[in-house]
Each structure stands twice: as C-alpha cells, then as structure tokens.
N, C-alpha and C positions, 0 to 999 in steps of 0.2 A: 209247666205248660200253660196253665191258665194265666199266670203272671205274664208270660211272653205274649200271649194273645191280647191281654189288656194293654200291655205296653204298645203293641203294634196298633191297636185300635185308637189309643190316645194320640199316638204320633200321626195317624191318618186324619184324625179329627183336627189336630192342630194345623196340619198342612192344608186341610180344606178351609179352615177359618182364615188362614193367611192369604188364601186366594181372593177373598172378598169379605171385608168387614161390612157390618151393617151400617147404613147411613140414613140420616133423616134430617133433611135441610128444609126448614119451613120459612115461608115468606108471608108475613101479615101486612098487607098494604091497604091503606084506607081507600075505600071506594073503587077498588080494583075489580073490574067486571070482565076480564079476559076469559074466553072459553078454555084457553090452554096457555100455559107458560112453558118455556124451555130453558134448560141449562146448556150453555154452549161454550166452546173454547175459541179464543181468538186464533186466526191464521191470516196473517197480513191484514187486509181490510175486509176480510170475510169472517164468517162464523162456521164452526163445525158443531152441529147439534149433537149433544150427548145424552140428554134425558128430557122427559116431558111429564107434565102432570096437569090434572084438572083441579078446579077449586073444591075444597072440602065444604061440608055444610056450614061451617063457621066462617067461610070466606078465605081461609088460609090456603096457600098453595104449598103442598108438602111433597118433596121429592124423597123417595125412600126405596131401599132395596139392599142388595149385597154387592159391594164393589169397593175395591181399594182405589180411591181417587189419587191421582198424582197431585202433590202439593203445587199450587200455582194460582193464577188469576183466572176467574171464570166470569161469564156474563149471563145475566137473566134476560131472556128475550121475550117479547110479547108474542101474541098468537100468529102474527105474520111471519115470524122468524127473521125479521129484518131490523126491527127497532130494538136497540139495547135499552133496557130499563135501568139497570145498574150493574156495575162490576162488583164482585165479591171474591173472597179468597177461601180456598180449602187448604188448611194448613194445621195438621194435628187433629183436632176434633172434626168428626164427620157428622156430628149431631148438634145442630144449633138453630136458632130462630133469629131472623132479621125482620124487624118491624119498622114501618115508616109511613109518612103521609103519602098522599097521591103524587107528590112531586119527586119522591125518593131522593131528595137532596141529602147530602151527607150529614148535614146538621140535624135532620129530622130522624135519622135512623138510630134505632136502639138494638143492641145485639145481646143475646143470651147464649152462653155455651161455647163461645169462640173468642178468646182474647185477640187472636190474629185479626179477626174482622173488626172487633171493637177499636183496636189501635189504628187500623187502616182508615176507618171512617172518621175517627178523631183527627187523624193527620190531614185527610182530605178536607174536612170541614174547616180546620184552622187555615189551610191554604186558600180556600174559597173566601173566607172572611178577609184575609189579607189582600186578596185581589180586589175585593170591593173597596176596601180602604185606599188601595193604591190608585184605583180609577178616580176617586174623588180628589186625591192629591194631584194627579195629572191634570185634572180640570183646573184646580187652584193655581197650578203653575202658569196657566194662560191668563190669569187675572191681570187687570190693568194696574192693580195695586202692587208695587214692588215689594212691600213688606209681606203681603200674602204669598207672592211667588217665592220669596226667600224662605218663608216658613214651610211652604209645601215641599221644597227641595230638601230641607232639613228633615222633615217628617218622612219623606221617601227614603232617605239614607238610613234613618233610624229603623224604619220598618224592614228594610233590606237586611240590616245586621240582625235584627230580631228574628227574622225567618230563617236566616242561615244558621243561627245558633239553635233555633227550634228543630230544624231538620237534623242537624248533627246530633242533638240530644236524643231525638226519637230513634235515629238509626243506631246510636250507641246502645240504647236501652232495649230496643226490640229487633235488633239486627238478625236474630235467629229466625224471624219470620220471613217468608219468601217475598212479601210485598216490600219490606224494608231492604232486603238484599237487592231487589231491583232498583229501589231508589238510589242506593249507594252506587250501583253499577252504572246506571244511566243518568247520573247527575250532570254529566258533561265535563269537559276539561276546564280547569281553573286557569285563566290566562293571567300570567304575571303582570303586575302593574307597569314594570319597566320594559315589557316586551314592545319592540318598535313596530312590528307588523302583526297586530293582534289578530287580523282576519286569517292570515296565513297560519299562524300558530294554532288558532282554533280548529281549522279544518285539517291540519296535519295531525293534531292530537285528538281528533274527534272520537276515535274508536278506542282510545286508551282505556284499559281496565275492563273491557267487555270480552268475555270468553265466548267467541263464536263457535267453539267446538261443543258448547252446551246446547243440545237440540231442544231442550225445554224452552229456550228463549223464543223459538219460532211460534210458540203458542201463548205469547204475551203481547199485549198492545204496545209494550215498550220498544221491542225490537222493530216492529213495523213503523212506529212513529219516528224512531231514530233513523231508520233507513230512508223513509220518505223525506224527512227534513234534510238529510244529508244530500241526497241527489237532487231534490227539487226545491230546496230552500238554500242551503249553504252554497251549493254549486250552481244555482239557477242562472246567475248572470255571468258565470265564467265562460271563457272561450272553450272551444271543443278540445284543444290539446290539454288544457288544464283539467277539464272534466275527466278525460281519459286517464290522465296521470293519477288523479285522486281516486278514480274508480278502481284502478289497479291496486292502490294501496289497501283497499278493503277486500276486493275479490281475491287477491293473491293469498289472503289469510284463510280462505275457505276452499282453496284448490284441493282436490282429492276428497272433499266432503260433498257427495252428490246432493244430499237433501238440502244442505245450507246453500249451496251454489244455486240450486233451483229456486229456493226461497227468494233470493235476490234477483236472479235473471228473469223469472216469470213476471216479476213486478216492474222492473225498470225497462226491459226491452220494448214492450208495447208502447210505453210512454215516450221513449225517444223516437220510435218509428213513426208514431201517429202525429207528432207535433208538426203543424204547418206554419207556426209563427216563430219558433225559437231557432235562431240562426246557428247552424253548426250541429244541431242535434242529430241530423241524419249521418253526419260524420262520426259522431259518438257511436251510433248504432252499428255502423259498418266496422268500426274499430273493434267493438265487442264481439261481433260475428267472427272477424278474422282471428282475433287473439284468444278467444275462448271456445266458441262453437267449432270453428274449423281446426283449432289446435287440440281438439279432443278433451277439453276440460269440462264439457257439459255432458256427462255420461247419461243424463236423464233424457236427452234429446233423441228422438227416433231418426231413422235414416231419412224418412220423408221430410221431417222438420229441418234437418241439416241441409238437405238438397234445396228446399225452398229458400232457406236463409242465404245459402251461397248464391243462388240465382238472383235473388232480390238485391243482395249486396253488390254483385257485379253490375246490376242495372243502375243502382243508385250511385255507384262510384263514378260514373260518367259525368254526373252533374254536381259533384261535391265541390265546395269551395276549395280552390287551389288546383282543381283539375283543368287541363287544357280544354278550352271550348272547341267543339267540333265545328268546322267551317260548313255553313249551309250555302248552297247555291240554288236560288229559286227565281222563278219568273215573276216579273212585276205585273201590273194591271194589263199590259199588252199580251200577256200569256203566250209568249214566244215558246215554240217547242225546240228551238235551237239552243243548246246548252251554252253556246258562246255568248248568248244574250242574258243569261241568268246572272243575277246580282249576288255577290258574295256578302256574307254576314260579317266578314272580318276586314275587308280592304277599304277602310275609310281613313281619312286624315285625322279625324278626331281621336283623342287619347282613349276614350271609353265608348263602348257600344252597349246600348240597352236592347236586348232581345225582348220584344213585346208580343206575346202570343195572345191574341184577343179574338172575340167573336161578336159580330154585329148584332146578334140576337141576345147577347148577355148584358143585362142592365148594369151590373157593376163595371163590366168592360167599357161600356159607353161612357159611364160617368168618369172613370179614370182616364180614358182616352181624351176626353174633353179637357181635363186638367193638364194632361201631358202636352196637348197642343198649345195651351196658353204658356206653359213653361218653355217649350221648344221655341215658339215664335218670339217670346220676349228676350230670350238669350241670343237668338239669331240676330234680332234687331240690334242688340247691344254689341254684337260681334265677339261674344265670349262664351259660346256654347261649347262645352268640353266633351260632348257626347253626340253620337248619332243614334237614332232610334230605328232599328230594323224591325218593322211591324209585320208580323206574320198573321195573315187572316186565317183564323182557326174555324173555317166554315167550308163545307163541301159545296155549297151553292155559290159558285164563283161569281155569277151575275149579281147576286145580292151583295156580296162583299165588294165588288167593284163599284156598285152604285153607292154604297155607303161611303167609300173612300172619296168618290167624286162629290157627292152631295155635301159632305162635311169638310171637304178640302183638307184632308189629312196631309200635313207637310212632311211626313216621315218617308223613309224608304219603304214603300208598301209592296209586300210580296205575298204570294199565296197560290192556291190551286194545286193541281197534282204534279206540276213540273218541279221536281226537287231532287237533289243528288242523294240525300239520305232521309231516313225516317226521323224527322225532327222530334217527334214524340218520344222515341226511344233515345235519341241522342242527348236530349236535355230533360228527360224524365217529366215530360209535360202530360199531366193527367186531365187537365181542364183549363178553362180560361176564366180570368186572366192569369197568366204566368209571366213573371219577369225574371230575366237573367241578366246580370251585368258583367261585362268583360273588361279587363284592363287593357293597357297598350299592347301587351303580349298576347292578348285575347285568351287570357286565363280567367276562369270564373272567380269573381270576388263577391258575388251575391247571388243566391239561388232562391230567395224569397221575394214575394211581391211587396215592394215598399210603397207607401203612400207617396204621391208625387211630391209633396212638400218635404219629404225626407231624402229625396235623391241627392240634391246638392250637399246637404249636411253629411250624408253618408260618404260621398266622394271626398269631402274635406277631411273627415275623420280617417278615411282610408289612407290618405297621403300623409297624415300625421303619424299614423302607425307604421307606414312604409315610406319614410322620407326619400328613399331612392326612386320612388315613383313620381315625386313632386316636380322636379326640374330635370327630367330625363330627356335625352334626345328621342325623336320619333322611332318607333319600332319598325321592323321591316313591313309589318302589316299596314302601317300607316302610309307607307310609301309605294305600295303596289297599286296598279291601276285596277279599276273595278268596272265591269261591263255596264254600259248604259247609265252609269252613275253621273249625276248632274255635274 
C-alpha cells in the first residue's frame, strides 16, 4: 500500500514538474538603466509581452520562474514595450546568461549556458561583418579607376560564395536549433542561372519549403518579413490582376486554417484599402473581399465586419479601373434648373475625358488646376488635345465657385452646384478634392488616382501601348452624341 502511494506521489510530482520547468534568463548589459525590461514574442509587426523584470542590485536583468517555454525566437524589449533591444532564442536550456555592451550588437554578445544562442549570435555577427565589407566593395565599384572596379566586383563574387558556404555549413552543423531551422526554411528560392524569366520564377516559388500549417511560424519575425516583402516588395509594382493571382497562390494554402488566414488578412487588407497612390490596390482589396470574406473563407470575421466589407466593396467597385463610368449631367455656371440644359460628362468628341473634382478653397486644387489650364491651352492651340476636362466644382458656395471660374478663366467644361442627376461622390468614390478620374473612348474608367499634370500625356501614351486597340480606333458612340450647351 505504501509503495503504491509513493508511486502515485512520484507520478504526480513528475506531472507537476512537466507543467513548468524552472527558468532563469539573465541579461547583463553595460550601462543599461531601464526601470523594467520585457520578454516578448513576435506577432506580425507587433509584440506580445510574456514576462517582465526589474534590475538586480548588480545591474543584471533576470527573468525567472516556472514555465515551459516554447522553443523559438523571442525579443527583449525596453521599458516602453515598443523598442526591441535584441532577439534571442529559447531552445533546450532555459537557464542562460547573455552579456553585451550598450549597443547589444551581435559581435559584442557573450553567452553562457545556451549553445543555441551562442551559435545564433555568432551567425548574425558574421553576416553583419560581411554586410560591412560588401558596402565598401559597392562603393569601390563606383570608382573612376577601372582596375578598382574590376577588383571590387571580383571581391563581391568571392564574398557571396564565402557566405553561401558559411550559411550552408552552419545550417548543416546546427540545424537542430530552431533559429537555423528558420534560416533554412526562409532562405528563399534559388533561381536557376538558365531561367529566362527570373522575376516570375522567384515569385512563383517564393513560398516553396515553408510549412504554413506550422502555427509557431506566426510568432517569428521571419514569417512577417516574408509576408511583408512578398506583398509589398515582390508584388509592389505588379498590376492588380497579377497581385490577385499570386495572392491566391499563398492564401489558398491556408484555407481552412482560421488562425493563419487571419494572420495574413489582418495585415494585408488595411494596406491595400488605405493606399491612395498605388494604382489598382483598391481592386485587389475588393477581389479579396469577394473571394475570401464573402466566400466564407475568413471564419474569424464577425457578421458586422463582413457586412461592412461587403458594403464598402460595393461602393468601391463603382470606381474601379475597368468599371463603366457613370454619366453625370450637371449644370454649368449658368445654373439652369432645366435638365435639358445640363452638360453630360460623356458626350464629347475627344477620345478621353478627365473628370476633375476640385475646390476653389483647396490650395493643392488651385495649384494643379493652374497646371491643367497650361496643358489644356497649349494642346488646344496645337490642335491635338486628346481629352476634355469635365471640371466639377466641389464647393457648396456656388457664387464663390463661379467667381473663381470667371476670374481665372478656366477653359474647361465647368459644372457644379446642386443641379445634378446623380450623387457624383457616391458614383465615383469622391472623398475629397482634388480627385481625378480618367475615362477612355467608351467612357470606361482607366485611372482612378490623381495624376500630376505632367504625367497625364505619358499615361495616355502608355495606356494605348498596353491597349493597342484603343490607339487608332473609330470614335465611340459617346464621341458622336450631342451635348447640351457644349461649345
């Protein structure tokens, strides 16, 4: 009986010990005078604080207690909880000391009690040293001396081979540690030398070898950096259709995984939605809403969020590139209340129409309106103006708008006031002034961002190169329809 009780007690003690091993992680940092330091975990571009400590009498910061830490990469934060002092790893040993100077540069750090940390900082220091050498070689490549340039390129090639071999050696020797597992996993695709389209190959194979079913990756800086660079680096200059296609290639891999889908979506969606400069990003946002949120693939989204995204998507889709432009009928400066006198935004003989929503009280509006006048008049004088400007006065004070038009002799088709067939703010997603929309001959939206005046003609030239069917086409029906009171 006593033996059975002792056995049970031993098993209970073993189970309790397994729940939380003791840990003691000390940081001895020269001249560190923070009132508190924190251990945190990465989550996208934020931190999740897991532990805190105050300085000991000897100046060290010691985190200790009972806990079984997940093996992975962690961050030491300063007292603000915002500034990362250094990353470190918990892998195997939970009792170690990391010492370094006030810079906490990898080369200054000494580790006791954790080979995983020793090798990690050794690896980082070697890479930092190589980057310093490479920067000097890049400077030498710009030398006026041809021999110096040639030697710099040879040195760069040799350094690259040296570091590739070093990385492979470290991963081979210490691949059991999580840090080096991540180096192997996130090293990126090797593009074959004989690959004809290296950019396409790179983005097609970008996620090869990365197990996105591994949720621990969400708590590493590596996955965030990989995701961020993919969407806003590799795909940054791609057109909307290309971005959507490559977004699918990674998001389809995490379908059914609510946590990982949220990890991606909560980061990329606001950035595509808020962009005011990147052409086509609103189209990407709407695509993701339609194909993921509305398709039931984002189980983390509440009913309220889904409803808001659907409504916003329906609103934005009216002014996406490729959407048909809604015809506006508005009164000119005569402010006739007879709709038969209202001027159409579509019925002009010119191939293109620039819808220009502006405000006479807006400084930027006035500046660009002045440059538009110069371009408009010069092209009109030369007899080769390919567009009409349908200038909508974005001002409730009609008298002020009319006075500005008259005083500054705006040569455009000037419309404004309350007499209009539809709400143009809703029709074209106009949130403020200035806003520029460009329509093609079929009065389809081809640009929904405000271009600098100097970029308008180059944009139209590029548009016709990408769409040669638009270059020498016959006039559309819109170009042939009469327009009320148009000159």
